[in-house]
Steps between C-alpha positions, in 0.01 A plus 500: 500500500391164637195463722547487885426133521755417242736228631803725463337769703399251768856361516635852529264576789607180675866604465427848641336356817776243575712737718202591715410141551863421594502778758174374650641151518809621687283703737311185584825317579615786721172490686557130566837585656721419202719804541742384232237539224589759229343617172710365207599768251462365143678642202179573311385731780815712494423868477133457584316650799457154644878455512540805723211388720646149537845637583351722771299211634814284523676773695207511739515121541873519571432758771226282651734199504773703668260630766373151561849366555577788741178436690577131530851579625360751749243248614773243554701746700190589702442134581861467619478818704176384656658170595799684649267742680303209640820335621620827654167567672484149640859523624430826684482471880239778496140423406331671202130513409345701212126540441288677245261779585224239509680302771626217276848367587729577205825370643654363820823325586584197713586710806153656489332161461682381814341783701154548344291200380443606137414150373144450391240766440584838650237624750347846466725787611274574796585156647879523450588626855312217668577221249868582464545607865627855436557691825660827599841494667344442843386154379143554628329754276390380156566728209197670346465401136539856377824535703667189356819603315397290193159670486662841542739421215209398274344840580814675374670564839857413594692466826765305687595395849154369592512223756258207469473183707379198296357204691312231305508128430836536322649702787324399821767670715476817297770699323565875502529652152641831379275599204562735208221569250458692176251527211542340157443721201507452125522804274410711801184304570456315833492125437551355846726494806798312637643428848847380595550375854791369701492276808653718776400285797853390583641840418255672736591256776870560435445875482316494831780309665760718329317815609506381859869420469572835332320689777703318760827559312410861421460584868847376584760764582769284342569468131375179339652420161442189287738419217534214259791267568637567153855627489648549847813667369497860373273658399288269716155347506193672358266668750138386476350661813571772756273623778404854602782519754742471207341806343503694828861424587666511157289753314469259205149400400405138441486579129860628519618181668312212333697335217821663626758345733603586858813653349288815450553569874876447503746787526856599589492353853318178415746234612591252219625248755159494671329451164731209422424332835129536432536356149694194619250430778206521260674269254514244782128555561552635853338804659696826519523774763734790427531875551538690173531867408257599225377827352157661462379671184613842629850366572439465874714227654323224695629206703265203471494172689407247232348154548464292181330160481489290179147388402462156338222380271307174542770327297764612751676741263572850631296753303497821703686681778303674775693786657399690815709815548497700821626860508763522776653827380395687814644226721829504310511878513433489872783250545734715292379815674564344838849403396563839336356680802729311732801576282388861458456539874842357568659720235316809622600424857861480390467831316344663807775361720768622261330840475485532877868410525578741217315779682713444810825496302410803289383713791804394698737685263603854588712609204348583161728268300454218747121543479506495120718190491276319750187596304654363179612179669167438675294582188699248297468227762133554594372520140742241366690657212858528376542879506369779726596865490403800712577858397440824695526845346475859608279730293466237220869522408551135398860559394583565865279220636627275782455137386532161671481166319456137603586207270428132541783249507425408139533856381815557702644187341402621153661835579237693309664710231176665391394808700156511656232718337561872563324598822365819344333304218341248736387779734340686209310187399387424857391860568253488213324187639214482747644464846843593361574130456644332189482128422633361170544144377797374305310538173397855587860589581615366166230697319578830677720735294708613803531164677516239223880489498510439873246214496650275232762224517857627467830311512339184635331680791138397569222746404348726763160364610308816570535828686305640796553855622327744738580860583590607853270777623558680829237631739467828315425320170837571337669225300837438660616181328428169331518134604508240223536121489591312184528147364273294727638159595184310393243622249392862467427760766145479639248733658601372841859601424365848423338531842804363680730742316263790574508422870876461491512835321295654783740349750795618291361854482455510875844351556658748256326787673619357833855476369490857375346607828775326694754683286326829574489415870874431499565814297297734717542315833130493576383401842450144617129562550451598134680190379291273723174666388595486130610139524181406687285670233687330219465162670126562529476582128704193413269288711193648327644438155601147587145438623373630164711236331343220703142637486476628140683228307254426210339161522139539380430756227143596407297751296159642592284698256320823582195312629703290743502176299825304488618463139838333556677287760852367456623148558590570861127535583421170333790335681358630827128420459491254207257487210529689173487872428137476383404364843598827671429784255236762574399487865550124542847550657325649806394146592858443619519819710432486873152648569641723777738669252250572222348818645839662561608416146187666360563813706858526375391443141219758520740757648743434216218554247425838655857622555670331201771392744649153564364294784661236719398250760517142614256215455472129549465267204391136523759286320437173327678334793209607723708753696449878521792694351548857615595729212603863477338666202569824323315638198550808287243645259587551134352826373376530142524803273174640641626497857285206601613168640548246224599214730708411804826307508564326828729254672445260790796374696464193717644626830410194703858376490637849576344521845811348649710767329272773635537362852876500458489865394286587802756331722772702325309823570465407863872430522573831328271682741669331794835602353384862475392500866834348597694760302294782652563361848873474434503858372295641791740358760807705391277800429372484858855489630603792278200703620567417867868587484414818312258608776756417770762701317250784464463517880877522528541790263177694568694736730787520256541796273603274207227577248657273244467194729132578564450533122651154446274352768195658335596342165550162674147520647358599162680209328372251758144632460523478122636145520213396729250652253658300216480176703133567583427572135664175397293299746176671398 
């Protein structure tokens, strides 16, 4: 062994420390920022502990170099982002200021610097309101320092919508700001606060003016709609504004309408020609006034008078269309109602005239077959149909029924090959209906198993347009026959046709009974007095029934609930008084009733509540024309399953126009009474002569022994006395 200080041992120790020195040298380079420095791995160190340490150190240096490059790249990106952020902040129209919790300004943009003088040294926070001129929205009250949004944000509070008026050397006139503030935090720790504010001075002025305009427009009763000019052809221009009247009249909300087009209100009866005229006028830049049918959200039809004016910008180009739309539905309905009422009155007058003439012709017949034929002919002409048939039976034996038929010229020309529906079948159907009346449309006839073959088209003959039939009931309540009309000339049979046929059936029943009575009178040779009395009674019944036709023809139909509130009124009421159904429901319809008639109506109604019986009366109703219309009303209670009144069904008939007819009937009664007195006088004269001659003859034969002659004289006196009693009875 050599000593420690031997040169070989010293050289060996120097070689063993070389790796450590190399590592220390590389560490020094790394500390100086030379991140590419690495420990060289020499061949003589292979397999030694230093080799593994150097390799690990090199891996650590590689990792440090990689992290450094990533940090430099991230820093470069951060610089770019900061530059972009600065550009974005300075391009913002809204101002932004951020401060630390100590009150130091961290960041602000150009918009903020134009409002608040941030150049130079920032004053203490307690002086900010006065130095920067920070007032409340009233422009007079300075903000307290602790209430400033920026101070609140630095305390960790947040909020928005705070108004602040800033008036300082930069803004001597002052500007109104809308301020939003929030705290700044880092890793959950409060680091400062930030405010963002927008200049809303012009917007507030515009909003104030717009609010005033909106209030004015909102209180209008007419629709105001503003649309963009856009596309004038279908689907139309985009809606940008509608007022409250639009919502009230159409049922659509403003939200429903905005961004849609006026086409949303169009419907089946919106006239394309009117739309085209409006479009052409607007293309020329001229104002428009048209009447157009449009539809509400619930499908209700409205007629609107529309005024449209194009609105031009400062450059002269048309940008919007302002439309004012006035609801004239009620006016149009009133015009149509007036026209319809006039036509209806004329038509009803003609029907009444024809019915009166029919009554005279029917009651003027004395034979049964002649009566039946006249009833059939008059029913066909009065109602306006192609076929009418009347059948009378004895003891419901329809095989032996006496039948009369009336055909129009068209049906006689067609020479109908098809038989009419069997009378027994029609009578069976009518007898099961309320009021023993049957009304069927063409479609119902085709769907009926017994009548479908009769109703269809056969051999080129036109289809039958409906059937209307009513049973004939005599005074004792027995069904003695059937009257039916078929194939109406225009449209289907109506409720008015039902009432006319019912009254004709009453007349026919009376006439048939008269005819049978005349036959009995001829057969049994009844006395003249009996015939006059029977005829007079029948004429009186005919007059009463005819009056029922004129006074009870349905015009106004209404329902009243158990508490007396009106729940339904038909169109005839609205045609008479105007308005809509909602205007008159409940007790509001009483506003149109004459005050003098109200108490009597209440008495009748209360009596009906107590007795469960119908009630009738007359009243005066104020029409929309300003005139009082006298109506005859009749109401019947509908009883529920518990025996209580569920509601009333009533009708009002305008009898104002029938007064003339009533006067004519009174005149007829007076003439009839005068005729009766005349007949009685003519009968008394010969009776007086017979009585006088009988008494003279009695004086001649009172001494005679001829008992038989005295017996004849006694019978003559008795006959004269009986005849005088009959004449007195007739006059009384």
